[in-house]
BABANU-197956 format. One record per residue (C-alpha): residue number from 1; x, z, y. Coordinates in nm, 4 decimals. Last residue first. Layout:
N
node i->NUM&c1->X&c3->Z&c2->Y
...
This chain:
85
node i->85&c1->4.9582&c3->-9.8075&c2->9.6623
node i->84&c1->5.1205&c3->-9.8024&c2->10.0059
node i->83&c1->5.1746&c3->-10.1795&c2->10.0159
node i->82&c1->4.8199&c3->-10.2486&c2->9.9016
node i->81&c1->4.6840&c3->-10.0101&c2->10.1646
node i->80&c1->4.8931&c3->-10.1721&c2->10.4394
node i->79&c1->4.7725&c3->-10.5172&c2->10.3356
node i->78&c1->4.4159&c3->-10.3838&c2->10.3344
node i->77&c1->4.4650&c3->-10.2619&c2->10.6909
node i->76&c1->4.5826&c3->-10.6130&c2->10.7824
node i->75&c1->4.2662&c3->-10.7783&c2->10.6499
node i->74&c1->4.0544&c3->-10.5023&c2->10.8042
node i->73&c1->4.2061&c3->-10.5674&c2->11.1467
node i->72&c1->4.0961&c3->-10.9313&c2->11.1418
node i->71&c1->3.7449&c3->-10.8327&c2->11.0380
node i->70&c1->3.7253&c3->-10.5612&c2->11.3058
node i->69&c1->3.8378&c3->-10.8069&c2->11.5726
node i->68&c1->4.1904&c3->-10.7754&c2->11.7080
node i->67&c1->4.2882&c3->-10.5225&c2->11.9784
node i->66&c1->4.4911&c3->-10.2961&c2->11.7480
node i->65&c1->4.6909&c3->-10.5926&c2->11.6206
node i->64&c1->4.8286&c3->-10.5605&c2->11.2681
node i->63&c1->5.0912&c3->-10.8229&c2->11.1884
node i->62&c1->5.1933&c3->-10.6630&c2->10.8621
node i->61&c1->5.5079&c3->-10.4893&c2->10.9708
node i->60&c1->5.7095&c3->-10.2488&c2->10.7598
node i->59&c1->5.9991&c3->-10.0374&c2->10.8862
node i->58&c1->5.8268&c3->-9.7414&c2->10.7245
node i->57&c1->5.8160&c3->-9.4588&c2->10.9774
node i->56&c1->5.8557&c3->-9.6720&c2->11.2895
node i->55&c1->5.5988&c3->-9.9288&c2->11.1772
node i->54&c1->5.3535&c3->-9.6605&c2->11.0710
node i->53&c1->5.3993&c3->-9.4733&c2->11.3996
node i->52&c1->5.3385&c3->-9.7884&c2->11.6043
node i->51&c1->5.0289&c3->-9.8764&c2->11.4011
node i->50&c1->4.8850&c3->-9.5276&c2->11.4389
node i->49&c1->4.9496&c3->-9.5450&c2->11.8142
node i->48&c1->4.7662&c3->-9.8759&c2->11.8526
node i->47&c1->4.4718&c3->-9.7702&c2->11.6380
node i->46&c1->4.4407&c3->-9.4395&c2->11.8260
node i->45&c1->4.4520&c3->-9.6180&c2->12.1636
node i->44&c1->4.1946&c3->-9.8775&c2->12.0572
node i->43&c1->3.9593&c3->-9.5979&c2->11.9544
node i->42&c1->3.6928&c3->-9.6823&c2->11.6956
node i->41&c1->3.9494&c3->-9.5968&c2->11.4297
node i->40&c1->4.0241&c3->-9.8483&c2->11.1537
node i->39&c1->4.4033&c3->-9.8248&c2->11.1912
node i->38&c1->4.3420&c3->-9.4519&c2->11.1526
node i->37&c1->4.3000&c3->-9.5034&c2->10.7789
node i->36&c1->4.6564&c3->-9.6360&c2->10.7581
node i->35&c1->4.7803&c3->-9.3375&c2->10.9567
node i->34&c1->4.6042&c3->-9.1022&c2->10.7175
node i->33&c1->4.7487&c3->-9.2871&c2->10.4181
node i->32&c1->5.0986&c3->-9.2576&c2->10.5694
node i->31&c1->5.1040&c3->-8.8940&c2->10.6809
node i->30&c1->5.1579&c3->-8.7538&c2->10.3327
node i->29&c1->5.4857&c3->-8.9496&c2->10.3448
node i->28&c1->5.6602&c3->-8.6589&c2->10.5165
node i->27&c1->5.9719&c3->-8.7917&c2->10.6898
node i->26&c1->5.9795&c3->-8.5168&c2->10.9525
node i->25&c1->5.8560&c3->-8.7460&c2->11.2314
node i->24&c1->5.5917&c3->-8.8671&c2->10.9860
node i->23&c1->5.4573&c3->-8.5121&c2->10.9592
node i->22&c1->5.4314&c3->-8.4693&c2->11.3364
node i->21&c1->5.2791&c3->-8.8153&c2->11.3709
node i->20&c1->5.0214&c3->-8.7404&c2->11.1024
node i->19&c1->4.9223&c3->-8.4183&c2->11.2772
node i->18&c1->4.8895&c3->-8.5920&c2->11.6137
node i->17&c1->4.6889&c3->-8.8786&c2->11.4621
node i->16&c1->4.4575&c3->-8.6433&c2->11.2745
node i->15&c1->4.3968&c3->-8.4565&c2->11.6017
node i->14&c1->4.3221&c3->-8.7800&c2->11.7882
node i->13&c1->4.0905&c3->-8.8997&c2->11.5116
node i->12&c1->3.8722&c3->-8.5897&c2->11.5335
node i->11&c1->3.6998&c3->-8.5108&c2->11.2024
node i->10&c1->3.9986&c3->-8.3098&c2->11.0773
node i->9&c1->4.1401&c3->-8.4088&c2->10.7379
node i->8&c1->4.5008&c3->-8.4474&c2->10.8522
node i->7&c1->4.4648&c3->-8.1180&c2->11.0410
node i->6&c1->4.4900&c3->-7.9242&c2->10.7135
node i->5&c1->4.8295&c3->-8.0801&c2->10.6424
node i->4&c1->4.9510&c3->-7.9886&c2->10.9910
node i->3&c1->4.8115&c3->-7.6341&c2->10.9623
node i->2&c1->4.9964&c3->-7.5614&c2->10.6380
node i->1&c1->4.7681&c3->-7.4918&c2->10.3413
C-alpha cells in the first residue's frame, strides 16, 4: 500500500490532512472522504484546511465554517457526505 494511502488512516489528524492534500493535489478522489471526515476534527486549523482543500478539489461549497458550533458544522458535513455518496 503506498505510504500516502496508508497515512489516510493514521490516528493523527495533521498527518491524514497532509496525505489527503497530497492525493487531492494529484486528482485522487480517495482523499475526499478523509477530508470530509476531517471537517469534524477537534482542531480549528485542520477543519479550516480540510474545507479549503475540498473546495479547491471539487469546486463545491456548502457553507461550511470551521469556527461554527459542532451542530452547525455537522449539518454542513452531512451535506458534503450526501454529495460524495
